[in-house]
N, C-alpha and C positions, 0 to 999 in steps of 0.2 A: 689183264693177262694173267690167269689162275699159276702158272709157274710164280710168276713175279709175288701175288698173293700168299702163296703158300711159301715159299723162301722167307717172305716178312713175318708170318705168325710162327715158323717156325724158331725165326730168331728169337722173336719175343717170349715164345715161351720157354724157350732154350734159357735164355741169360733170365728170366722171369725164377726157373727152378735155382738155376746155379748162384744166382746171388740170396734168394729165399732160402735155401738150403744153408747156405755160409752164415747168412744172419740166426736162426733159427739152432743152429748147432753151437754158434759161439754161445748163444742164449745160454742154451742147454749144459753146456760143457763146465759155464762157471757157475750158473746160476744153481744147476738141478746137483751135479757130480761134484762142486766145489774145486774144480780146476782153476788153474792162475793163467791169468791173460797170456803165459809166453808159451803154458802146455797147451792149451785152445790153438795157437798162433802157430803150433809145430805141425800138430793133427789138421789142424786147414790145408799146408802146405800140400799135405797128398793130391789135393783137388788140384792146385793152382799147378803141378808137375802135369799130373795127370789132362790138364787141359792144353798145355804145353806141347806134350806128346802127342795127344789126340790133333792138333791143329800142325803137326808135321807129318803125319800119317795119313791126314786127310785127303791129299793129292794122289796118293797111291791109292787110297781104296775105292776115290772116285773113279779111276785109269781101270779098276779092275770089276766095279759093278757095272753090270750092262744091264740090268735090271731096274736102275734107279731108286735101289731101297736104302742105298747108304746112311741117306736122312732120316728115315723112319725108324732105320736100327739102331743111329747115334741115341734116337731120341729113346727106344728101348732100354738100352746102356741107361740113360740115367735115370729112366723109370724103375729099372732094377735095383740101383745105386740106391733110390730112395725107398723102395721096398724092403731093403735088405736094412737101412738106418732104422726104418718104422719098428721092424720086428728084432733088431739086433742092438740099440742103441748102444751097446756098450764097444762093439767093434767095428766105431766108424771112421776109422781109417782107409778100409775097403770099399766102404761102399762110396768116400767119397773118392776117391778113385773112378767108380765107376760115370759117376755126377761129371767128375770134370772131363774122362776123356771125353763122352757125349758130348760135350759144352765145344770141346777143341774139336772137334769133328764139324759140329752146326757152323761154329761163327766164324772157322775158314768157308766148308763150300756154302752155307747159306748165301755168304757175302756173294762168292763166286755165282751161284744161281740167281739172287739180284742182278748180276751185273749182264749175265748169259740172257735174261729173260726180259731186260730192260728194252725197248724202243730207242732205234741209234738217236735218236733226237734229244732223249731224257736222260741219258749216260750220265750226263753231269749231275743227277738230281740225285742218283742213286747212292751215293756216300750219304748225303742227310737223310735218306730213307733208313738205311742201314745202322747209322749214328742213333738217329731215334730211335729205331725199332728197339736195341740194344737198351736204350734209356729206359724205354717206357716199358720193357718186359722186366729190367733187376727191378723197378719201382713199384710197377703187381705184381710181381714175384715176393717181393717183400712183404708187401701188404695183405695179400692172398695168405699167403701158408702164416703168418702173422696172426691176421682175423683167425683163421680155421685153429691156430695151438687153441686159444683160450676156450672155446668149448671142448676140443680132442685131444690136446696135451701134446708133444714135440710127435711123439709116436702117432698120433691119430692124422696130426696133419701133414707126415711125410706120406704115409697110405694114401691119403686122398688124393695129395699132389699127384703120386704114383699113378693112379686111377687114369685122373686126368690127363697125363703125359703117354697113358698106355693109348688112352683113345686119340690123340692128336696125332700119334703116332700113325694108325690106322687108318685114319683120314687124308695120311699125308699117301700113305702107299696105295690105297686107292687113286688120289689124284695124280699120280705117275712122277715123273724124275723133273723136278723142275730145275736140273742142271744141261735136261736137253736143249740145244737153242731151239727158238720158238719157231 
């Protein structure tokens, strides 16, 4: 089912971006800017708090979204955070807010979309797909962003990721609403 595939891909991409940017930002702040682990952790809290808020607001956003654009919009929010961090790595906290808020929305509504689009006889397997999607995305995101950082640096890797996430958002918007019942 296209909705199921779209929701799975969205979770993989969003988890990848979120964990990849957390990893790279941690390295950037400590290695390039000389921050302590404690200072770095405090800045990364911006993302964690925004993820929580995004998850809490997600059901309300889904109820008012009649065109099925909340998941692509959440990806665009993440892309905006990546672009902001790439162009202004000094002001990293607010950029992480955008990445985290997008992930909170996608983590909540992407999982919902998996259950909505799954056939009734396969619902028991959806939890496995969801967990594997988060784990796969996390590992791939760290690997891809770290690999991009070797030739392109911190800002270059985030800029490239912002382009990729924007393309994913556009594709998801064309597919339609994965939250709609099949």
